[in-house]
N, C-alpha and C positions, 0 to 999 in steps of 0.2 A: 260672135261665134269665134271660138278659139282658132280654128283654121284660118279665118279671115285675118286675124291678128298676125299669125305666122306668115301668111301670104304678103302682108304689108312689109314685114321685115325682110322677106325674100326679094321683094322688089328693090329694096335698098341694098341688100347684100345677097345677090343671087347665088353666090358660091359659099354661103355659110353652111358648113357641115352640120353644125349643131341645130340650126333651124330646119334643115332638111330632115334630120333624124326626128326632131319633134313632130314635123308634119307627117312623117311616115307612121309614127305611133298613133297620131290622131286619126289618120285615114283608116288605119286598121280598126281602131275603136268604132268607126262609123260603118264598118263592114265593107270598105272600099279597098279590098286587099290587093287587087291587081295594080291600082294606082300606088298603093303603099310600097309594093315590091319595086316598082320603077323608081320611086323616090329614094328608097334605100340603095338601089344600084347606082343612082346618080351621086348620092352622098359618098359611096365607096370610092368613086373615081377622083374625089377631091383631095384625098390625103392617104398616105400610107398607113397611118394609125387609125384604121377604120373599123376596129373590132366591134364597136357598138352597132354601126349600120349593118355589118355582116351578120351579127347575131339577130338583129331585127328581121333581116331578110329570111334567115334560116327558120326562125320561129313561125313566120307566116307560111313558109313552105311546109313545115310540120303540121300546122293547123289546117292546111288545105289538102293534107294527105299525100304531099309530094315528099315522102320520106327519103327515097333514094337521092333526090336532088338536095334535100337538106343535109344528108350525110356528106355529100360532095362539097357543099358550101362550107360546112363546119370543118370538114377535113382540110380544106384549103386554109381556113382560118387557123386551125391547129398548127399548121406548118409555119404560119406567120407569127402567131401569138401563143406559144406553148405554155405561157405562164399566166394566162387570163382564166381565173377559176370559173367564172360564169360561162364563158365560152366552152370550157372543158365539160362543165356539167351538161350543157345543152348537147354537146357532141356525144357524150356518153349516153344521154337519154335517147338521142336519135339512133345511135348504134344498137342499143338494147331493143328499141322498137323494130329496127330493121332485122335484127336477129330473129325476133318473134315472127316476123312476116315471112321469114325464110326457113321455117321449120326448125327454129332454135339452132341455127348453124353455129357450131362451137367456135369457129375462128372469129366470127363477128362478135359473139358473146364475150370471148376472151378479150377482144379489142375494147369492147364497152367496159369490161371490168378494169382494164388497165387505165383507161382514160378517166373513169370515175374515181379510181384510187388516187390518181394524180390531182384531180379536182379537190378531193378531201385533204390531201397534203397541203395544197395551196390555200385552202380556206376550210379550216376545221370546224367552222361554226355555221355551216349551211346545211340544214337538215335534209333538204331534197337530194343532195348528192349521196348522203348515207342511205336514204330510202331506196333510191334506184340502184345503188350498189347492192343493197340487200336483195332486191328483186333479181338481179343478175345471178346472185349466189343461190337462189332458191332451189335450183335443180341439181346443183353440184356440191354444195357445202352448207347444210342447214345451220350449223353452229356459227359460221361466218355471217350468214344471213341474219341470224338472231342478233349478233353483236351490232350489225349495222342498223337494224330496225330499232334496237334499244338506244343507240346513239342518236338517231333521228328523233326519237321520242323524248330523250333527255334534253335535247336542244329545243324541242317544241312539244310540250305535253298535250297540246290540242290536236296533234297530228293524227287524225282518225285512221287514215290509211295505214300508217305504221302500227297503230294499235291492232288493227284488223289482221295484218300479216303476222304480227308477233303473237297474237292470240292463237291463230291457227298453228303456228310453229310450236308454241308452248304445249298445246294439246297433242301434237304429233310426237313430241319428244319427252313425254312423261310428266309435264308440268301442268296437269289438267286444271288444278285450282286457279293458278295464275292466269291460264288461258281463258277460263270461264269469266273471271273477274274483268279482264280486258274486253272480252266480247260483250259483256254487259254494258261497259262504258261506251263501246262503239254504238250499240243499239240505242243508247240514250242520246248521244250527241251527234249522230251522223244523219245528214240529210243529203241526198244526191248519191251519185255513184262513187265508189271507193277508188276505182282505177283512174278516174279522170280528175281526181281532186287536185293534184299538184302536177301541172305541166309547166314547161318553160313559158314565161309570160313576158309580153312586151312592156308591161308596167314596170318591170324590174330594169329593163333597158333604159328607162328614163333616168335612172339614177347615175 
């Protein structure tokens, strides 16, 4: 079992940051999230350059519905690692979710927009940042939302959630034929829920 192999390594190197992070990812995959969070916290104490463990902890907090705690965790991380694009993507995602949970509070939504824009500047090839930036813009600037959904789709033509959002916006803004075409594509290739298709994932932390 993979966790047993990691445990053997940790017996030899109990203060191995990398092995602890790997164990945290594995425990989460087994549904042992409480243990995984403790492992990530332990890893974070071992070194100052602990952004991977911090993001791992925050993603579990998000998946467990601890959105406010995740916002705090990632906000602390942002202060330490303002140029880590994946951390910024996760922080922007968490802020956008927190804004939605608080009746679309404009101050939180604006913070989410700013963080996601920074994430895009630091890594212009990550479609999820554009997608969630587009969602932040949905209520305030449809053209900006369209541009970001289009960019997400350009980077990943299989991104069904972006197709869906873009199809709706096209039909709302007078581009009905394009919207119907995209919606037809969505209906053909989509299985599962659109909103939950792309969340921050611990599998990315492994990299």
